[in-house]
C-alpha positions as a LaTeX table, in Angstrom:
\begin{tabular}{lrrr}
\hline
Residue & $x$ (\AA) & $y$ (\AA) & $z$ (\AA) \\
\hline
Met1 & 0.04 & $-0.03$ & $-0.03$ \\
Ala2 & 2.96 & 2.36 & 0.48 \\
Lys3 & 3.73 & 2.14 & $-3.27$ \\
Ala4 & 0.13 & 2.61 & $-4.12$ \\
Ala5 & $-0.30$ & 5.69 & $-1.81$ \\
Gly6 & 2.87 & 7.18 & $-3.26$ \\
Arg7 & 1.82 & 6.58 & $-6.90$ \\
Val8 & $-1.50$ & 8.25 & $-6.26$ \\
Val9 & 0.10 & 11.37 & $-4.76$ \\
Gly10 & 2.73 & 11.45 & $-7.43$ \\
Arg11 & 0.17 & 11.10 & $-10.19$ \\
Phe12 & $-2.27$ & 13.80 & $-9.16$ \\
Arg13 & $-0.44$ & 16.17 & $-6.82$ \\
Glu14 & 3.21 & 15.94 & $-7.61$ \\
Gly15 & 5.16 & 18.42 & $-5.54$ \\
Leu16 & 2.09 & 19.68 & $-3.64$ \\
Leu17 & 0.84 & 19.00 & $-0.19$ \\
Pro18 & $-2.83$ & 18.90 & 0.73 \\
Trp19 & $-2.71$ & 22.48 & 2.31 \\
Asp20 & $-1.06$ & 24.00 & $-0.76$ \\
Thr21 & $-3.35$ & 26.09 & $-2.86$ \\
Ser22 & $-3.25$ & 25.40 & $-6.60$ \\
Pro23 & $-5.32$ & 26.20 & $-9.71$ \\
Gly24 & $-8.85$ & 25.01 & $-8.93$ \\
Val25 & $-8.08$ & 24.22 & $-5.37$ \\
Leu26 & $-8.89$ & 27.04 & $-2.88$ \\
Ile27 & $-7.72$ & 26.67 & 0.70 \\
Pro28 & $-8.68$ & 29.61 & 2.91 \\
Arg29 & $-6.90$ & 28.52 & 6.08 \\
Pro30 & $-3.88$ & 26.38 & 5.16 \\
Glu31 & $-2.29$ & 26.19 & 8.60 \\
Glu32 & $-5.61$ & 25.12 & 10.10 \\
Leu33 & $-5.94$ & 22.44 & 7.60 \\
Arg34 & $-2.44$ & 21.31 & 8.11 \\
Glu35 & $-3.08$ & 21.03 & 11.90 \\
Lys36 & $-6.21$ & 18.96 & 11.35 \\
Leu37 & $-4.57$ & 16.54 & 8.98 \\
Ser38 & $-1.68$ & 16.00 & 11.42 \\
His39 & $-4.14$ & 14.10 & 13.60 \\
Phe40 & $-5.68$ & 12.03 & 10.68 \\
Glu41 & $-4.90$ & 8.27 & 10.62 \\
Ser42 & $-6.58$ & 5.68 & 8.43 \\
Ser43 & $-7.56$ & 3.54 & 11.37 \\
Lys44 & $-9.09$ & 6.57 & 13.29 \\
Met45 & $-11.13$ & 8.19 & 10.52 \\
His46 & $-14.19$ & 7.70 & 8.39 \\
Ile47 & $-15.57$ & 9.41 & 5.24 \\
Val48 & $-19.05$ & 10.96 & 4.70 \\
Ala49 & $-19.83$ & 11.96 & 1.26 \\
Asp50 & $-22.84$ & 13.50 & $-0.41$ \\
Phe51 & $-23.95$ & 11.91 & $-3.73$ \\
Asp52 & $-25.70$ & 14.24 & $-6.18$ \\
Tyr53 & $-23.19$ & 16.77 & $-7.73$ \\
Thr54 & $-20.49$ & 15.62 & $-5.20$ \\
Leu55 & $-19.69$ & 12.06 & $-6.31$ \\
Thr56 & $-21.52$ & 12.75 & $-9.57$ \\
Arg57 & $-20.81$ & 15.33 & $-12.24$ \\
Ala58 & $-22.60$ & 18.60 & $-11.98$ \\
Trp59 & $-21.53$ & 19.38 & $-15.53$ \\
His60 & $-20.52$ & 17.13 & $-18.40$ \\
Pro61 & $-17.59$ & 17.85 & $-20.73$ \\
Ser62 & $-20.26$ & 18.83 & $-23.37$ \\
Gly63 & $-21.40$ & 21.60 & $-21.08$ \\
Glu64 & $-24.71$ & 19.83 & $-20.31$ \\
Arg65 & $-25.91$ & 20.06 & $-16.74$ \\
Gly66 & $-25.86$ & 16.83 & $-14.84$ \\
Val67 & $-29.01$ & 15.47 & $-13.20$ \\
Ser68 & $-29.67$ & 14.44 & $-9.53$ \\
Ser69 & $-31.05$ & 11.05 & $-8.61$ \\
His70 & $-34.57$ & 12.64 & $-8.23$ \\
Leu71 & $-34.38$ & 14.42 & $-11.55$ \\
Leu72 & $-33.28$ & 11.18 & $-13.36$ \\
Val73 & $-36.59$ & 9.66 & $-12.34$ \\
Gln74 & $-38.68$ & 12.74 & $-12.91$ \\
Arg75 & $-37.40$ & 13.22 & $-16.45$ \\
Asn76 & $-37.86$ & 9.72 & $-17.52$ \\
Pro77 & $-40.35$ & 9.61 & $-20.42$ \\
Ala78 & $-41.60$ & 6.21 & $-19.45$ \\
Phe79 & $-43.78$ & 7.74 & $-16.70$ \\
Gly80 & $-45.57$ & 10.12 & $-18.96$ \\
Glu81 & $-45.90$ & 13.85 & $-19.50$ \\
His82 & $-48.40$ & 14.30 & $-16.60$ \\
Phe83 & $-45.86$ & 12.88 & $-14.21$ \\
Arg84 & $-43.16$ & 15.17 & $-15.47$ \\
Glu85 & $-45.48$ & 18.23 & $-15.40$ \\
Arg86 & $-46.40$ & 17.62 & $-11.78$ \\
Ser87 & $-42.83$ & 17.04 & $-10.79$ \\
Asn88 & $-41.81$ & 20.28 & $-12.54$ \\
Ala89 & $-44.49$ & 22.18 & $-10.73$ \\
Leu90 & $-43.14$ & 20.94 & $-7.37$ \\
Phe91 & $-39.66$ & 22.02 & $-8.34$ \\
Asn92 & $-40.71$ & 25.41 & $-9.59$ \\
Lys93 & $-42.70$ & 25.97 & $-6.30$ \\
Phe94 & $-40.20$ & 24.77 & $-3.77$ \\
His95 & $-36.67$ & 25.21 & $-5.24$ \\
Pro96 & $-36.79$ & 29.01 & $-4.96$ \\
Ile97 & $-37.55$ & 28.58 & $-1.22$ \\
Glu98 & $-34.68$ & 26.13 & $-0.85$ \\
Ile99 & $-32.12$ & 28.62 & $-2.09$ \\
Asp100 & $-33.71$ & 31.79 & $-0.63$ \\
Asp101 & $-31.55$ & 32.78 & 2.44 \\
Ser102 & $-34.27$ & 35.14 & 3.63 \\
Val103 & $-36.61$ & 32.34 & 4.36 \\
Ser104 & $-36.57$ & 31.12 & 8.05 \\
His105 & $-35.24$ & 27.71 & 8.83 \\
Glu106 & $-38.65$ & 26.60 & 10.11 \\
Glu107 & $-40.45$ & 27.79 & 7.04 \\
Lys108 & $-37.81$ & 26.29 & 4.76 \\
Thr109 & $-37.92$ & 22.91 & 6.53 \\
Ala110 & $-41.69$ & 22.71 & 6.24 \\
Ala111 & $-41.39$ & 23.43 & 2.56 \\
Met112 & $-38.78$ & 20.79 & 1.93 \\
Val113 & $-40.82$ & 18.13 & 3.75 \\
Glu114 & $-43.81$ & 18.98 & 1.55 \\
Trp115 & $-41.67$ & 18.97 & $-1.58$ \\
Trp116 & $-40.02$ & 15.56 & $-0.87$ \\
Glu117 & $-43.19$ & 13.95 & 0.26 \\
Gly118 & $-45.04$ & 15.24 & $-2.84$ \\
Ala119 & $-42.24$ & 13.96 & $-5.11$ \\
His120 & $-42.24$ & 10.56 & $-3.46$ \\
Asp121 & $-46.08$ & 10.35 & $-3.68$ \\
Leu122 & $-45.87$ & 10.99 & $-7.47$ \\
Met123 & $-43.43$ & 8.16 & $-7.83$ \\
Ile124 & $-45.76$ & 5.77 & $-6.04$ \\
Glu125 & $-48.68$ & 7.01 & $-8.20$ \\
Ala126 & $-46.56$ & 6.47 & $-11.36$ \\
Lys127 & $-45.87$ & 2.82 & $-10.24$ \\
Val128 & $-42.13$ & 3.16 & $-10.55$ \\
Cys129 & $-40.52$ & $-0.33$ & $-10.70$ \\
Arg130 & $-37.31$ & $-1.48$ & $-9.04$ \\
His131 & $-35.96$ & $-2.66$ & $-12.51$ \\
Asp132 & $-36.51$ & 0.83 & $-14.09$ \\
Phe133 & $-33.45$ & 2.08 & $-12.29$ \\
Glu134 & $-31.16$ & $-0.25$ & $-14.07$ \\
Asp135 & $-31.99$ & 1.39 & $-17.40$ \\
Met136 & $-32.16$ & 4.89 & $-15.98$ \\
Val137 & $-28.59$ & 4.95 & $-14.69$ \\
Lys138 & $-27.30$ & 4.18 & $-18.12$ \\
Ser139 & $-28.32$ & 7.67 & $-19.22$ \\
Pro140 & $-25.39$ & 9.90 & $-20.17$ \\
Thr141 & $-26.94$ & 12.69 & $-18.06$ \\
Met142 & $-25.69$ & 11.11 & $-14.82$ \\
Gly143 & $-22.23$ & 9.89 & $-14.15$ \\
Leu144 & $-19.44$ & 9.82 & $-11.58$ \\
Arg145 & $-16.66$ & 12.37 & $-11.37$ \\
Glu146 & $-13.36$ & 11.07 & $-12.78$ \\
His147 & $-11.44$ & 8.93 & $-10.23$ \\
Thr148 & $-14.31$ & 8.34 & $-7.97$ \\
Ala149 & $-13.78$ & 4.60 & $-8.29$ \\
Asp150 & $-10.16$ & 5.07 & $-7.36$ \\
Phe151 & $-11.21$ & 7.04 & $-4.27$ \\
Phe152 & $-13.50$ & 4.20 & $-3.19$ \\
Thr153 & $-10.72$ & 1.60 & $-3.82$ \\
Leu154 & $-8.25$ & 3.44 & $-1.72$ \\
Ala155 & $-10.68$ & 3.92 & 1.09 \\
Thr156 & $-11.34$ & 0.10 & 1.07 \\
Glu157 & $-7.69$ & $-0.79$ & 0.97 \\
Gln158 & $-7.19$ & 1.38 & 4.02 \\
Asn159 & $-10.19$ & $-0.15$ & 5.80 \\
Ile160 & $-11.75$ & 3.37 & 6.06 \\
Pro161 & $-15.52$ & 3.29 & 6.45 \\
Leu162 & $-17.21$ & 5.24 & 3.73 \\
His163 & $-20.87$ & 6.49 & 4.11 \\
Val164 & $-22.77$ & 8.00 & 1.17 \\
Phe165 & $-25.27$ & 10.35 & 2.85 \\
Ser166 & $-27.83$ & 11.69 & 0.33 \\
Ala167 & $-31.24$ & 13.47 & 0.28 \\
Gly168 & $-31.69$ & 11.71 & $-3.11$ \\
Leu169 & $-32.97$ & 8.30 & $-4.01$ \\
Gly170 & $-30.95$ & 5.47 & $-2.46$ \\
Asp171 & $-32.29$ & 2.98 & $-4.96$ \\
Val172 & $-30.92$ & 5.01 & $-7.79$ \\
Ile173 & $-27.65$ & 5.31 & $-6.01$ \\
Glu174 & $-27.40$ & 1.57 & $-5.63$ \\
Ala175 & $-28.31$ & 0.88 & $-9.26$ \\
Gly176 & $-25.78$ & 3.50 & $-10.35$ \\
Phe177 & $-22.90$ & 2.00 & $-8.28$ \\
Arg178 & $-23.63$ & $-1.41$ & $-9.78$ \\
Glu179 & $-23.75$ & 0.01 & $-13.35$ \\
Trp180 & $-20.58$ & 2.03 & $-12.93$ \\
Gly181 & $-18.73$ & $-0.72$ & $-11.19$ \\
Val182 & $-18.00$ & 1.22 & $-7.99$ \\
Pro183 & $-15.57$ & $-1.08$ & $-6.09$ \\
Gly184 & $-15.00$ & $-1.64$ & $-2.41$ \\
Ser185 & $-17.25$ & $-1.45$ & 0.67 \\
Tyr186 & $-19.53$ & 1.50 & 1.52 \\
Ser187 & $-22.90$ & 2.20 & 3.06 \\
Ile188 & $-25.68$ & 4.35 & 1.74 \\
Leu189 & $-27.98$ & 6.46 & 4.01 \\
Ser190 & $-30.73$ & 7.87 & 1.69 \\
Asn191 & $-34.36$ & 7.81 & 0.89 \\
Met192 & $-35.10$ & 4.10 & 0.23 \\
Met193 & $-38.23$ & 2.64 & $-1.43$ \\
Glu194 & $-40.03$ & $-0.59$ & $-0.46$ \\
Phe195 & $-41.46$ & $-2.77$ & $-3.31$ \\
Gly196 & $-44.21$ & $-5.25$ & $-3.66$ \\
Asp197 & $-43.85$ & $-8.77$ & $-5.09$ \\
Asp198 & $-44.30$ & $-7.28$ & $-8.51$ \\
Gly199 & $-41.41$ & $-4.93$ & $-8.05$ \\
Ile200 & $-43.54$ & $-1.83$ & $-7.95$ \\
Val201 & $-42.83$ & 0.68 & $-5.25$ \\
Thr202 & $-45.31$ & 0.75 & $-2.51$ \\
Arg203 & $-43.89$ & 3.31 & $-0.01$ \\
Phe204 & $-40.72$ & 5.02 & 1.13 \\
Gln205 & $-38.90$ & 4.09 & 4.31 \\
Glu206 & $-38.56$ & 6.42 & 7.26 \\
Pro207 & $-36.86$ & 8.66 & 7.98 \\
Leu208 & $-37.52$ & 11.14 & 5.19 \\
Ile209 & $-34.15$ & 12.77 & 4.34 \\
His210 & $-34.25$ & 16.17 & 2.71 \\
Thr211 & $-31.53$ & 18.74 & 2.27 \\
Leu212 & $-32.04$ & 20.41 & 5.64 \\
Val213 & $-31.95$ & 17.27 & 7.88 \\
Lys214 & $-28.69$ & 15.72 & 6.65 \\
Cys215 & $-27.14$ & 15.85 & 10.08 \\
Gly216 & $-24.45$ & 13.28 & 11.03 \\
Ser217 & $-26.44$ & 12.33 & 14.14 \\
Met218 & $-28.68$ & 10.37 & 11.74 \\
Leu219 & $-25.80$ & 7.91 & 11.17 \\
Lys220 & $-26.31$ & 6.81 & 14.84 \\
Ser221 & $-29.55$ & 5.01 & 13.78 \\
Thr222 & $-27.68$ & 2.85 & 11.26 \\
Arg223 & $-26.24$ & $-0.57$ & 11.87 \\
Glu224 & $-22.94$ & 0.76 & 10.34 \\
Tyr225 & $-22.52$ & 3.29 & 13.24 \\
Ala226 & $-20.61$ & 0.73 & 15.26 \\
Thr227 & $-17.86$ & 0.91 & 12.69 \\
Ile228 & $-17.30$ & 4.54 & 13.20 \\
Ala229 & $-18.22$ & 5.17 & 16.86 \\
Asn230 & $-14.54$ & 5.28 & 17.90 \\
Arg231 & $-13.23$ & 6.99 & 14.74 \\
Lys232 & $-12.97$ & 10.71 & 15.71 \\
Ser233 & $-11.68$ & 12.14 & 12.43 \\
Ile234 & $-13.98$ & 12.82 & 9.53 \\
Leu235 & $-13.27$ & 13.54 & 5.83 \\
Leu236 & $-16.40$ & 15.19 & 4.56 \\
Leu237 & $-17.28$ & 15.77 & 0.93 \\
Gly238 & $-20.24$ & 17.95 & $-0.28$ \\
Asp239 & $-21.44$ & 20.51 & $-2.62$ \\
Gln240 & $-23.80$ & 22.68 & $-0.64$ \\
Pro241 & $-23.34$ & 24.58 & 2.68 \\
Gly242 & $-25.92$ & 22.32 & 4.38 \\
Asp243 & $-23.61$ & 19.27 & 3.72 \\
Cys244 & $-21.41$ & 20.62 & 6.49 \\
Arg245 & $-23.95$ & 19.26 & 8.99 \\
Met246 & $-23.09$ & 15.76 & 7.87 \\
Gly247 & $-20.14$ & 15.97 & 10.32 \\
Glu248 & $-22.32$ & 17.19 & 13.29 \\
Gly249 & $-23.77$ & 15.08 & 16.11 \\
Ile250 & $-21.36$ & 12.09 & 15.98 \\
Asp251 & $-18.69$ & 13.15 & 18.53 \\
Ala252 & $-15.97$ & 13.97 & 16.06 \\
Glu253 & $-12.88$ & 15.63 & 17.26 \\
Arg254 & $-12.03$ & 17.07 & 13.85 \\
Val255 & $-13.64$ & 17.35 & 10.46 \\
Val256 & $-11.96$ & 18.27 & 7.16 \\
Arg257 & $-14.64$ & 19.61 & 4.85 \\
Val258 & $-14.08$ & 19.50 & 1.19 \\
Ala259 & $-16.57$ & 21.19 & $-1.19$ \\
Phe260 & $-17.30$ & 21.12 & $-4.94$ \\
Leu261 & $-18.47$ & 24.69 & $-5.83$ \\
Asn262 & $-20.36$ & 23.83 & $-9.02$ \\
Asp263 & $-22.02$ & 27.03 & $-10.10$ \\
Arg264 & $-22.58$ & 30.73 & $-9.15$ \\
Val265 & $-18.89$ & 30.70 & $-8.17$ \\
Glu266 & $-18.24$ & 34.37 & $-7.67$ \\
Glu267 & $-21.54$ & 34.81 & $-5.85$ \\
Arg268 & $-20.98$ & 31.91 & $-3.46$ \\
Lys269 & $-17.32$ & 31.63 & $-3.19$ \\
Asp270 & $-16.90$ & 33.66 & 0.05 \\
Leu271 & $-19.61$ & 31.64 & 1.84 \\
Phe272 & $-18.01$ & 28.30 & 0.80 \\
Leu273 & $-14.52$ & 29.56 & 1.83 \\
Glu274 & $-15.97$ & 30.42 & 5.25 \\
Met275 & $-17.66$ & 27.03 & 5.77 \\
Phe276 & $-15.26$ & 24.58 & 4.11 \\
Asp277 & $-11.52$ & 23.84 & 4.51 \\
Val278 & $-11.03$ & 23.12 & 0.75 \\
Val279 & $-13.19$ & 24.46 & $-2.09$ \\
Leu280 & $-12.75$ & 22.87 & $-5.55$ \\
Val281 & $-13.78$ & 24.89 & $-8.63$ \\
Ala282 & $-13.62$ & 24.60 & $-12.38$ \\
Gln283 & $-10.28$ & 25.44 & $-13.96$ \\
Asp284 & $-10.17$ & 26.69 & $-17.56$ \\
Gly285 & $-13.62$ & 25.35 & $-18.07$ \\
Val286 & $-12.76$ & 21.84 & $-16.82$ \\
Gln287 & $-14.90$ & 20.66 & $-13.88$ \\
Pro288 & $-12.95$ & 19.05 & $-11.02$ \\
Gly289 & $-12.86$ & 15.34 & $-10.55$ \\
Met290 & $-11.92$ & 13.41 & $-7.40$ \\
Glu291 & $-8.18$ & 14.08 & $-7.85$ \\
Tyr292 & $-7.90$ & 16.23 & $-4.81$ \\
Pro293 & $-9.90$ & 14.09 & $-2.38$ \\
Leu294 & $-8.02$ & 11.05 & $-3.66$ \\
Ser295 & $-4.60$ & 12.73 & $-3.19$ \\
Leu296 & $-5.75$ & 13.84 & 0.34 \\
Leu297 & $-6.68$ & 10.25 & 1.22 \\
Ala298 & $-3.40$ & 9.05 & $-0.19$ \\
His299 & $-1.51$ & 11.51 & 1.97 \\
Ile300 & $-3.28$ & 10.23 & 5.08 \\
Ala301 & $-2.58$ & 6.70 & 4.10 \\
Ala302 & 1.07 & 7.43 & 3.63 \\
His303 & 1.26 & 9.30 & 6.88 \\
Ser304 & $-0.49$ & 6.43 & 8.65 \\
Leu305 & 2.08 & 3.96 & 7.30 \\
Arg306 & 4.98 & 6.10 & 8.46 \\
Asp307 & 3.48 & 6.18 & 11.96 \\
Glu308 & 3.22 & 2.35 & 12.00 \\
Ser309 & 6.82 & 1.80 & 10.72 \\
\hline
\end{tabular}
């Protein structure tokens, strides 16, 4: 593993340390990041990653916008124009509330619950089938960022628990990971469907997970929590300010927060630099892949091996 970790660092970040700013990699507090990372060890950390537009592409090389797991279902022509129109109506009503900073947390939370429940009810009415997802994830509108599979592989090699925490659709995520050949071991905490004997969705499992309730304390209700209870360092990957909460409520001593700033860069950059330790942005029109998180994980792996030797 020492050779593998060294090869990863040399391949993607030759001559640069994780706290070094470089084109497309913004680090507002390098000394603070360096101090945090000095306490990271593979055996004492875990990873929490958002899915939509974090592990998946927000933009494709063609310039086309990527789709979320919800949008992948909502735009599927198999469910008819009426389903799409009603889904779009929900989006047009609630998305402006979701991104409006002047709306109170209480009002916004109530709106998100209504939106998610409405979207899920439409999928039940449309009789979405378990097998539909296998075809949906073959769509070129959704795909992983480059080197995501390498990131999962290295985490598995280092025995680092990796939790995908998403307000999207867990069944789509599972189907996508199978289709894309995502290796290694990981757990998914997301909105999961239940199906009848005919494979048709009958209901959604509790709890409902929307963008404002993605708090790390929810991990305590999972059977995988035992694998991370004594791991006090977290590497967190997200693309929205609310994703920072994925590191809260689980007794972590330190969290390194890495963000993909996918759009409205100049408008949102200051906020992201305040909330995250590392902010990744497009460089010369090229969207960031998983190179930086991968090199960061390789740095931790190499550091852990030196401590053991």
